[in-house]
C-alpha positions, 0 to 999 in steps of 0.5 A: 291111521295105524301106522308102523314105523321101521326105523333104527335112528332113535332121535328121528324115530321118536320125532316122527312118532310124536308128530303122528301122534299129535296128529291123531294117528296111532304109531308102533315103532321098531327098528328090527326086520324080524319084529316088523315082520311079526307086527305086519302079520298080526296087525292091519296097518294102514300105512309102513314107514320103512328104513332101508339100513337096520341092524338085523337086515335090509328094509328092502328085503322086508318089503320084497317079502310083504309083496311076495306074500300078497301084502298090499299095504302101502309103504313109504321108504325113509332113508339117507340113501339119495341115489337114483338107482336107490330110489328106483330099487326101491320103488321096484321093489313095491314102495308107494313113495320115497322120502330122503333123509332129512325130510320135513315132518309135514311133508311126511304127513301130506305124502302118507295122506296121498298114498292112504287116499290113493289106497281108498280108491279116491284120490280126490281130498275133497269129500262131501256129505249130507248132514242133518235135514240136508245140511252141507258137509265138506271134508278136506282130507289134506287140510284136516279141515271141516265145514258144516254149512260153510262154517269151519268146525273143529275137531280133536285128533282123535275124533278126526282120526276116527272120521278119517277110518270111516271116510275111507272106507264109505259104505263099509261097516267097522266095528268096534274093535277095527275102529280101537285098533286103527286109534291106538297103538300097542300098549295104550289104555282103551277105555271100554267105550272110547268109540262110542264117546268119540262117535257121539262127540261127531255127531253133536259136531257134524249131525246125526244123519252122518254117521250110521250105526249098524247094531251089533256090527259097528258104524259106517259113513254111506259112500 
């Protein structure tokens, strides 16, 4: 997923970023409400991770502004404010979930996946696909595991990230640019054939029938 992390505690922000990068997510970071507003306008993020107390403003005001403008980007609040009234205020402002610091990074990952599934319209983490010659493929989005004809197939973090993007938009054709934007954070070096390389690797592992090429447009997985 492409994630925007708005957090001013540098140590925590770096720990969260490194954890999510290791899972194959792309993470952009800022500690500024103003910068976050600009980044949100220019990039279609899959999830916003938002601290409430920031040096130049309140995260909850950023969230309210997003919702007033019609943004449906999922938001998880990360904050040390653990009063019930604070949680209610955050959820009423448009947050989808709320994590109180300190929190476990694996719990954060689980909540991210749950929120992403809800927004994709399919809360079920198990997805079944048809492989080559009718082969059975089962993808567990929660545990990030893939079974091909009953046997587990290991994917790299980038392979998983690409597969995840396509699975969360079944039937939709995603362009090369859209996939690159979802896979890489600002400043990352991207080879011109990166997406093609990962699509080829996934086809070798899952079968050629899983990912369809729409010539001149992009790639899709049928719903």
